[in-house]
N, C-alpha and C positions, 0 to 999 in steps of 0.2 A: 459859693453859697453853702452853708451847712445848716441842716435842720435835724433836730433831735426831738423825740417824743417821750413823755412820761405821763402815765395815767394817775390822776388824783381824783378819788371818788369816781364820779361818772364823767368827769371832764378829761380830755387829753390835752395836756399842756405841750406846746411846741416852742422851741427856741431856734432862732435862726440868725446867722451873721448876714446883715443886709448891706454892709459896707466895710471894706477893709483896704487900707492903703498905707504905703510907706512914704512919708513926706521927706525923710532924710534918714541917715544911719542911726540917728538918735531921737527919732520921733516917728512912732507908729500909731495908727489910729484904727479903731474898730467900733462898729455900731451894731448892736444886737437887739432883738426883740424877744419877748416871752409873752405867750397868750394861749388861751383866754383865761383871764384871772377874774375872780369875783371882786366887787367893789371894795376898795381899801387894801387889797392884797398887794397891788403893784407898788404902792407907797411903802408898805412894810418891807417888801423885798428890796426895793430900790435904795432905801435909806441904809439898810443893813449891808448890802453889797458895796455901796459907796464907801462906807466906813472901813470895811475890811480891805477893799482895794487900796485905799490910801494909807492905811495904818498897820495892816497885818501881814502883807506880803513881804517876804525877805528879799534883800538885794545884796550885792557884793561891792565893796569899796576898798580903796587904799586908805588905811587909817593911821599909818605911821611911816615916816621916812627917816633914814639914818645917813648922815653925812660925816665924813672923817674930818677932824680938825676945824669944825665950824663952831665958834663960841656961842652964837645965839641966832634966833630965827631971822633977824633983820640984817644979818651980815651980808656982805658982797664977796664974791669969789673972783679972783683974778682970772681973766680969760672967759668969764661967763657974763653975758649981758644982763641976765635977770638976777635979782636978789634971791636969797633962800626963801623968803616969804612968797615971792612971785612964783617960784618953782612949786612950792607947796600948794598954792592956789590952782596952778595948772594940773597938778596931780589929782586934786579934788574933782576936776571936771571929767576924768577918765571913767568911762562906763565899762563895767565888767559883767560877764555872764559866767556862772559857775554852779556846780552841785557841791560846793565846799561846805563843810560843817566846821564852824569855829574859825580859826585863823591859819594862814600859811605864809610863807616867805617868797619874795621875788626880788630881782635886782636888775640894775642897769649898769652897764660898763661900756662907754663909748669914747672913742678917740676923736678930738677936735682937729681942725675947725669943722663946723657944720651944725646942723639942727638935730636936737634930740626930740623924738616923738614917742608916742605910746607904742609904736611898732618896735622900739628898741628894748622894751621891757621883757626880761626872760621870766616866763611864767611856768608853773606846773601844768601838766596836760589837762587838768580838770578845770582850768580857768581860761577864759577866752576874752579878748578885747573886742568890743563892739565897733569902735572907730579907731583905726590905726593911725589916723592923721592928727590926733590931738597933740598940740605943741606942748613941750615940757621946758626946754631951755635952748638958748642959742650959744654955741661955743665959738668964740672969736679967735682963739689961739689953739695951738696943737697941745692941748692938755688932756689928761685922762679924767673923764667924768664918771665916777663910780658912786653908786648909791644903793642902799638896801631898802626894801619896802616890806611893810606888813599888810596883808590883805585879809579882810574879815567879811564874813557873811552874817547879816543880822537884819533887824527891822527898825523902822522909825528913823529919827534924826538924832545923832549923837554929837554934842558940842564938845570940843576938846577942852580939857581942864588946863588952866594956866600953870598948874603945879605938876603937870604930867610929862615933864621933859626928863629924859633919862638916857645915859650913855650916848650923848650927842645925837639922839633921835628925837624927832619932833612929831607930835600928834597932829592929825588932820581932821577937821570937821567932816563927818561922814553922813551922807544922805542915803540911807538904805531903803529908798522908796522907788522901785522901778516904775510905778504908776505915777505919771506926772499930774494927771487930772482924771476925774470921773464924774459924769453927770447922769441923772436919770430924769425921764419925763414920762408922762402918762397920757394915753389916748383912751377916752371912754366912748362906748357905743351901746346902743340898745335903749330900752325904756323901762322905767319902773323897777320891779323886782328882777327883771331880766338883764339889767345893766351889767356890762362886763368891761374889762379894761385890758389894754395892751401896755406892757412895760417896755420902754426904750432905754437902753444903757449905752452910753458913749464912754470909751476908754482910750486914753492916750498913754503910751509907755515910752521909756527912754531907749528902747531897742534891745535891752538885755533879756526881754521876753516879749512875746507878741500879745496883743490885747486878748486873743482867745486863750492863751496860756494863763494870763492874769485872771481871766474870768473863771477858768477851771480851778486855779489855786485858791482863789477867794471862796469859791463854793466849797472846796474841801475843808478850808479853815473854819467856815461856818458850821459845817457838819460836825467837825471835831469838837467844837464848842458845845454843841447840843447833845452829843452822844451820852454824856453822863446822866442826863435826865431820863434816858431810856433804860438805865440799869436800876437795880434794886436800891432803894434808899439806904444809906449808911446811917444807922441810928446813933452811932457813937462818934460821929464826926465832930472834931473840935478845932478851933482856930487859936493858934498861939499869938496873943496880941503883940508880943515883942518881935516876933519873926515873920508874922503874916503868912505862915505856911500851914497847909492842911495836914493834919496827922490823924491816924486811926489807931488809937491805943489798943483796941481789941482786934485789930486786923492782923492776924498772925501770919504774916508773909512767909516767915522762915518755915513754919510747919507745913504750909501748903506747898512750898517748893521742895521740902524734904519728901513729901508724898509723891510729887512728880518725879523726883530723882529715883525713888524706889521703883516706880512704874516703868521707868526707862533704863534701869540699871543694866539690862542685858543688851542695850542698843548703843551704838557708837554716837554719843552726843556730839562729839567734835565734828561729825560729818553732816550734822543738821544745821544749815545756815539760817540766819534770821530773815534773809530775804525770801525763804521758803514759807515763812509764817505770814499771817494776814495782818501784820502791824500797819498802822497808818503811816504815811510818808514821814510825818514829823517824828513819831516814835522811832521809826527805822533810822532816820538821820541822827537822832540823839544817841542811840545805841552805837551806831557805827562810829560816830565822832568820839566815843569813849572806848574805842577799840574792842567793842563787843560784836563779834562776827558770827559766832556759833551759839547753839543752844547751851553747850557746855560753858562757854564764857558767861552767858546770861545767868545760868543756875549757880554760878560761883559768886554771884553778887547778892548782897543782902538788900532789904528795902532801903536801909540807910544809905548804902552805896548808890543805889539808883536815884534817890532823892538829891544826891549831891551833883548829879548831872545838870548842867546849865539848861534852863528852859523846861526841865522835867517837872511833872506835877503828880499829885497823888492819884488823879484820875488815870494817868498813864500807867501807873503800877496796877491799878484795878483792871485796866484793859489788857495788859500783858498777861495777868493771871487768868482772865476769862478766856483768852485765846489759847493759852497753854493747857488749861483744863479741858477745853473742848477738843484739842488735838491729841492730848496725851493722858488725860485724866482717867481713862478706863483701864 
């Protein structure tokens, strides 16, 4: 049981895990409550949390497999019981856990006869397999089964493009959704103006993270989405219709960073690491994924450089400047 408190106005909100179980390696369940809430608040929170749990939390999947000398996806291979298509479908079922940003490579190299399972995948140390028993292929003859894999961390559901075959590698539909299902329900109590509510949240995950971890990550994602409204309004914010990207023409990123460089010119910027700064987990992962590890690395990038980072937004640039000015602006 876990219980946490947070005070809102004169009320003290409490959340608690009232049930937690592991049904299998790839099915975790958790049930949580949050109370006391005013009438209508439980539905507001429940709907938002469910949408974020199902659509915003990142997962890790195998997104591409490369075979040598295989002409097309529906080929059969001598000495292997499954077709290439069946092997790709088995790879799709593998559940991974990682702190990866972007993509990385893995591979399989097994000598037959025998069974190839997810346990045979050679992975980088920051990627873990949730269920080592997932079947991949059956080798019926003493052949060498070697295959390259691409692993990616992302969100949502990505359908492979029929034109995305290259260098004898085959894309795999990826379900980057560690939360299998999420429900919310409401219990009301009290009378009249004193009526209050209890929010019940049920979360099922695929084992790559626990329901409690999913709840924490969804909460952080919601907070990140609302943080911009707590900052001063940008009067010159424009949207480019053709690119759908936010830009700030009068937001002189370069001048502000130049000022920060002057304030820190006597200090060793390369010894100040970005994990020492109060960046959100998403911003930190974006920067790290672009090989930005120190304050010096960060200050050597322009606003345009940062905006080229995948998943990076203009609000993130604002947040970086706010944090740097608070830390080093004096």
